[in-house]
C-alpha positions in Angstrom: -1.9 6.0 -29.7 -2.8 7.3 -26.3 -2.4 10.9 -25.2 1.0 10.1 -23.7 2.3 8.8 -27.1 2.3 5.1 -26.4 1.5 2.3 -28.9 0.5 -1.2 -28.3 3.3 -3.5 -29.6 6.2 -1.1 -29.1 9.1 -2.3 -27.0 8.0 -2.1 -23.3 4.4 -1.7 -24.3 1.5 -4.1 -24.6 1.9 -7.1 -26.9 -1.0 -8.7 -28.8 -2.0 -11.4 -26.4 -4.3 -10.6 -23.5 -2.9 -11.9 -20.2 -5.5 -10.6 -17.7 -9.3 -11.4 -17.6 -11.8 -8.8 -18.7 -13.1 -8.4 -15.1 -9.6 -7.7 -13.7 -9.5 -4.6 -11.5 -6.8 -2.0 -12.5 -6.3 0.8 -10.1 -4.0 3.3 -8.3 -3.8 3.9 -4.6 -3.3 6.9 -2.3 -3.7 7.4 1.5 -5.5 10.2 3.2 -2.7 11.6 5.3 -0.2 11.4 2.5 -2.1 13.4 0.0 -4.9 15.4 1.7 -2.9 17.9 3.7 -3.7 19.7 7.0 -4.6 16.5 9.0 -4.1 18.3 12.3 -6.2 16.0 14.4 -4.1 12.9 13.6 -1.3 11.5 15.8 1.0 11.6 12.8 0.6 15.4 12.5 1.9 15.7 16.1 4.7 13.2 15.5 6.0 15.1 12.4 6.3 18.2 14.5 7.9 16.5 17.5 11.6 17.0 18.1 13.5 13.8 17.8 10.8 12.0 15.7 13.2 11.5 12.8 10.8 13.0 10.3 12.7 15.1 7.8 9.8 17.4 7.2 6.1 17.7 8.0 3.2 16.7 5.7 1.8 20.3 5.6 -0.5 20.7 2.7 0.7 17.4 1.2 -0.8 17.2 -2.3 -3.8 19.4 -1.3 -6.1 16.5 -2.3 -8.6 17.5 0.3 -9.5 20.3 -2.1 -8.2 18.8 -5.4 -9.7 15.4 -5.1 -11.8 15.9 -8.3 -8.6 16.4 -10.3 -7.3 13.1 -8.9 -10.5 11.2 -9.8 -10.4 12.7 -13.2 -6.8 11.5 -13.7 -7.8 8.0 -12.8 -10.6 8.1 -15.3 -8.5 9.7 -18.1 -5.9 6.9 -17.7 -8.7 4.3 -18.3 -8.4 2.7 -14.9 -11.5 1.1 -13.3 -10.6 1.5 -9.6 -9.3 4.1 -7.2 -8.1 3.2 -3.7 -8.2 6.1 -1.3 -8.3 6.7 2.4 -11.1 7.9 4.7 -9.3 9.7 7.5 -10.6 8.6 11.0 -9.2 11.8 12.5 -11.4 13.9 10.3 -14.5 11.8 10.6 -14.2 11.5 14.4 -12.0 14.5 15.5 -13.0 14.0 19.2 -14.2 10.8 20.9 -17.8 10.3 19.9 -18.0 13.6 17.9 -18.8 12.9 14.3 -18.1 15.3 11.4 -21.0 15.1 9.0 -19.1 17.5 6.7 -16.2 15.1 6.5 -18.5 12.1 5.9 -20.2 14.1 3.1 -16.8 14.8 1.6 -15.9 11.2 1.3 -19.3 10.4 0.0 -18.7 12.9 -2.8 -15.5 11.2 -3.7 -17.2 7.8 -3.9 -20.1 9.3 -6.0 -17.6 10.9 -8.4 -15.8 7.6 -8.9 -19.1 5.9 -9.6 -20.1 8.6 -12.1 -16.9 7.9 -14.0 -17.1 4.1 -14.0 -14.5 3.8 -11.3 -14.8 1.4 -8.3 -14.2 3.3 -5.0 -11.9 1.2 -2.8 -11.9 2.7 0.6 -9.2 2.3 3.3 -10.5 3.0 6.8 -7.2 3.3 8.6 -3.8 4.0 6.9 -1.2 4.3 9.8 -2.8 7.4 11.4 -5.0 7.5 14.5 -7.1 10.3 16.0 -5.1 12.2 18.6 -7.8 11.5 21.2 -7.3 7.7 20.8 -3.5 8.0 20.6 -3.5 9.9 23.9 -5.3 6.9 25.5 -2.8 4.4 24.2 -3.7 4.0 20.5 -4.1 0.4 19.6 -3.2 -0.6 23.1 -6.2 1.2 24.6 -8.6 -1.3 26.1 -11.5 -0.1 23.9 -9.5 0.4 20.7 -11.2 -2.4 18.7 -14.7 -1.2 19.9 -13.9 2.4 18.9 -12.6 1.3 15.5 -15.7 -0.8 14.9 -17.9 2.2 15.8 -16.0 4.4 13.3 -16.3 1.7 10.6 -20.1 1.4 11.2 -20.5 5.2 10.9 -18.6 5.3 7.6 -20.6 2.4 6.3 -23.9 4.1 7.3 -23.0 7.2 5.4 -21.4 5.9 2.2 -21.6 2.1 2.3 -24.1 2.0 -0.6 -21.4 3.5 -2.9 -18.3 1.6 -1.7 -16.9 -1.0 -4.1 -14.4 -2.7 -1.7 -13.2 -1.9 1.8 -9.7 -2.3 3.3 -10.0 -2.1 7.1 -6.5 -1.6 8.4 -3.6 -0.8 6.2 -0.4 -2.8 6.9 -0.9 -3.4 10.6 2.3 -5.4 10.6 4.3 -2.3 9.7 2.5 -0.1 12.3 3.4 -2.5 15.1 7.0 -2.9 13.9 7.7 0.7 13.2 5.8 2.2 16.1 6.5 -0.3 18.9 9.8 -2.0 18.1 11.8 0.4 16.0 10.5 3.7 17.3 10.2 5.3 13.9 6.4 5.7 13.9 4.2 7.0 16.7 4.2 6.3 19.6 8.0 5.9 19.1 8.5 2.9 21.4 11.6 0.7 21.1 10.5 -2.5 22.8 10.9 -6.2 22.1 8.9 -8.7 20.1 6.5 -9.3 23.0 5.0 -5.8 22.7 5.0 -6.1 18.9 3.1 -9.3 19.1 0.6 -7.7 21.6 0.0 -4.8 19.2 -0.4 -7.3 16.3 -3.1 -9.0 18.4 -4.8 -5.6 19.1 -5.0 -4.6 15.5 -6.3 -8.0 14.5 -9.1 -7.6 17.1 -9.9 -4.2 15.6 -9.9 -5.7 12.1 -12.3 -8.5 13.1 -14.6 -6.1 14.9 -14.7 -3.8 11.9 -15.5 -6.7 9.6 -18.4 -7.6 11.8 -19.7 -4.0 11.9 -19.4 -3.5 8.2 -21.2 -6.8 7.4 -24.0 -5.7 9.7 -24.4 -2.4 7.9 -25.8 -1.3 4.5 -22.9 -2.2 2.3 -22.6 -5.4 0.3 -19.0 -5.0 -0.7 -15.9 -7.3 -0.2 -14.0 -6.5 3.1 -10.4 -7.4 4.0 -7.1 -6.1 5.4 -4.0 -5.1 3.6 -0.6 -6.7 4.5 2.9 -5.6 3.7 4.8 -8.6 2.4 8.3 -9.0 1.1 10.4 -11.9 -0.2 12.1 -12.9 3.0 15.3 -14.9 2.5 18.1 -16.2 4.7 21.8 -16.5 4.1 23.9 -18.8 6.3 23.1 -18.1 9.9 20.0 -16.0 9.2 17.3 -18.7 9.2 16.0 -18.1 12.7 15.7 -14.4 12.3 14.0 -14.8 8.9 11.5 -17.2 10.4 10.8 -14.9 13.4 10.2 -12.0 10.9 7.9 -14.2 8.8 5.8 -15.1 11.8 5.5 -11.6 13.3 5.2 -9.7 10.0 3.2 -12.1 7.9 1.9 -15.4 9.3 0.0 -14.0 12.3 -1.9 -11.7 10.0 -2.5 -14.2 7.2 -4.1 -16.5 9.7 -6.3 -13.7 10.9 -7.9 -13.2 7.5 -10.0 -16.3 7.9 -13.6 -15.4 7.0 -12.6 -12.3 5.0 -13.6 -11.7 1.4 -10.0 -11.1 0.1 -6.5 -10.4 1.3 -4.7 -7.3 0.2 -1.1 -7.8 -0.7 1.4 -4.9 -0.6 4.9 -5.6 -1.8 8.0 -3.9 -3.0 11.2 -5.7 -2.4 13.3 -8.6 -1.0 14.8 -8.6 2.5 17.8 -10.8 3.4 18.7 -12.0 6.9 22.2 -12.8 7.8 24.2 -14.2 10.8 23.0 -13.0 14.2 19.7 -11.9 12.8 21.1 -8.9 11.0 19.2 -7.4 8.0 21.7 -7.4 5.2 22.3 -4.6 2.8 21.3 -4.9 -0.9 23.2 -7.6 -2.7 25.9 -7.0 -5.3 24.5 -6.4 -8.7 21.0 -5.4 -7.6 19.9 -1.9 -8.2 18.6 0.2 -5.2 15.6 2.5 -5.2 15.2 5.8 -3.5 13.9 4.0 -0.4 17.1 2.0 -0.1 15.1 -1.1 -1.3 16.5 -3.7 -3.6 15.0 -3.4 -7.1 13.0 -6.6 -6.9 9.8 -6.8 -8.9 9.8 -10.6 -8.6 8.3 -10.0 -5.1 4.8 -9.6 -6.6 4.7 -13.2 -7.9 6.2 -14.5 -4.7 3.9 -12.6 -2.4 0.7 -13.3 -4.3 1.4 -17.0 -4.4 2.3 -17.1 -0.7 -0.8 -15.1 0.3 -3.1 -17.3 -1.8 -1.6 -20.5 -0.5 -1.7 -19.4 3.1 -5.3 -18.0 3.2 -7.2 -19.6 0.4 -8.7 -16.2 -0.3 -8.9 -14.1 -3.5 -5.9 -11.8 -3.6 -5.8 -8.2 -4.6 -2.4 -6.5 -5.0 -3.5 -3.3 -3.2 0.0 -1.7 -3.5 3.0 -2.2 -5.7 5.4 0.3 -7.2 8.9 1.9 -7.0 10.4 5.1 -5.7 12.6 6.4 -8.5 13.4 9.6 -10.3 13.8 7.6 -13.5 10.4 7.0 -15.1 11.9 4.5 -17.5 13.0 2.4 -14.5 9.4 2.7 -13.2 8.0 1.3 -16.4 10.6 -1.5 -16.4 9.7 -2.4 -12.7 6.0 -2.4 -13.4 6.4 -4.5 -16.5 8.4 -7.1 -14.6 6.0 -7.1 -11.7 3.0 -7.6 -14.0 4.8 -10.4 -15.9 5.0 -12.3 -12.6 1.3 -11.5 -11.8 0.3 -12.8 -15.3 2.1 -16.1 -14.4 0.0 -16.3 -11.3 -3.2 -15.7 -13.3 -2.1 -18.3 -15.9 -1.5 -20.9 -13.1 -5.0 -20.4 -11.8 -4.2 -18.2 -8.7 -7.3 -16.2 -7.8 -6.0 -12.7 -8.3 -8.7 -10.1 -8.6 -6.8 -6.8 -9.1 -3.6 -4.7 -9.0 -3.1 -1.2 -7.7 0.0 0.9 -8.4 1.4 2.8 -5.5 0.9 5.6 -6.1 -1.2 7.9 -8.2 0.7 10.9 -6.9 4.2 11.7 -5.7 3.3 12.3 -2.1 4.3 12.5 1.6 6.3 9.3 2.4 6.1 9.4 6.2 9.5 9.8 7.9 11.2 10.5 4.6 9.0 13.4 3.6 8.5 14.2 -0.1 11.8 13.1 -1.5 10.9 9.5 -2.6 8.8 9.7 -5.8 6.4 6.7 -6.2 3.8 8.5 -8.3 2.6 7.9 -11.8 1.8 11.6 -11.6 4.2 14.3 -10.4 3.0 17.1 -8.1 4.4 20.6 -8.2 5.3 21.3 -4.5 4.4 25.0 -4.9 1.3 25.0 -7.2 0.1 21.4 -6.6 -0.2 21.1 -10.4 -0.6 17.4 -11.4 1.8 16.3 -14.2 1.3 12.8 -15.5 4.5 10.9 -16.3 5.0 8.6 -19.3 4.5 5.7 -16.9 1.0 6.8 -16.2 0.0 6.5 -19.9 2.0 3.2 -20.2 0.0 1.7 -17.2 -3.2 3.1 -18.7 -2.6 1.2 -21.9 -1.9 -2.0 -20.0 -5.1 -1.6 -18.0 -7.3 -0.8 -20.9 -6.0 -3.7 -23.1 -5.4 -6.3 -20.4 -2.2 -7.1 -22.3 1.1 -7.9 -20.8 4.1 -5.7 -21.8 6.3 -7.7 -24.1 9.5 -6.9 -22.3 10.7 -5.1 -19.2 12.3 -2.3 -21.1 15.3 -0.2 -19.9 16.3 0.7 -16.4 16.1 -2.5 -14.3 16.7 -6.2 -14.0 14.2 -8.9 -13.4 12.7 -12.2 -14.3 10.7 -14.9 -12.6 10.8 -15.3 -8.9 13.7 -17.4 -7.9 14.2 -19.9 -5.1 15.3 -18.7 -1.7 18.8 -20.2 -1.9 19.6 -18.4 -5.2 17.8 -15.2 -4.1 19.9 -15.0 -0.9 23.3 -15.2 -2.6 25.6 -12.2 -2.6 26.1 -9.3 -0.3 28.2 -6.2 0.0 29.1 -3.5 2.5 26.4 -0.9 1.7 23.9 1.0 3.7 21.0 -1.2 4.8 17.6 -0.7 3.2 15.5 2.0 4.8 13.2 0.8 7.5 10.5 3.2 6.3 7.7 1.4 4.4 6.2 2.5 1.1 2.6 3.4 1.0 
């Protein structure tokens, strides 16, 4: 029995047959701005405090992981996980154009070293939605030298800690950054323009990714490099095919094509999106549970997204984020069990899947929605910052340490194998649309 009171073979817990290979990477993920606190030199800090931004609250001290990172790494080790994905914050490392903070670089090197000392692979994300204010003031990703500046930053990080990095994600969900920031106006810079500008920003972030890959491969590190992409199960009801296809092109296909030459593709998936007549995004379907994010409860998305990414790119796949925002930890366990069942089917069919990361280690700052959505395997007291592991943390640790598939989904959700698009698209009701805010 683990410290959390779980037993292999109990309902909802690992059965006797291993379903994942011994070398499979089991991890959890966080992002710098969402957990560190006090990220005052980032564009997001300014955005949170800007009237009319739509942010319900600022990030403030977040989870105080800037100071409590050792507790976080210890939690990863105590759960028996072998990887920790965390962010290096560009706005800390380069708070002014060309001005490098050695103290910040040393800080992130200490995190990598602590991971290595505990047998944990450090998986570093170089850019997770936030940009340094100095770059944002010059146009952000639209600045003429944005790709060059990002590559210089990547090279500087590699020079300082590349010998310790286990895997590197260059840009986190660039498809979400372009959609939310340049088309929907919900992320900085708050633009509400058409698909042409969205496509231009897509191209700019792809250039930055490619420049960073080149810089990292020219450096000291010898670790796999790739980007992470937000994916969903995109389906069309009658009259929604054109809108679905445009969304698939702008949000997925342009980026999947841009991974050519990378070492892996990071897949980040949470739900299903249904497109209806006139291009409308439909509300959750009748009979499908809804999460705190307004998403459909749809763990089948993992199998769908992994197969699609593998087929489109030919690259090894790492699920760099998957999870659920819920106050019901039994539902979290059910969701993860169903998601992992789909992933196990991919493995059994020979899909090259290298790892899986739960979003998130901690309940943290969820961008425009503040601290209300709770994705974490570990709760965080908002006053004391005490970390409180939930039953799902120990459940996941058991799966990771045994490599065995839970024998059933358990209570709290619905699920099953990924279904065809026609069946998946059926049914709708007059409910609030899913939140446009992303997870992770």
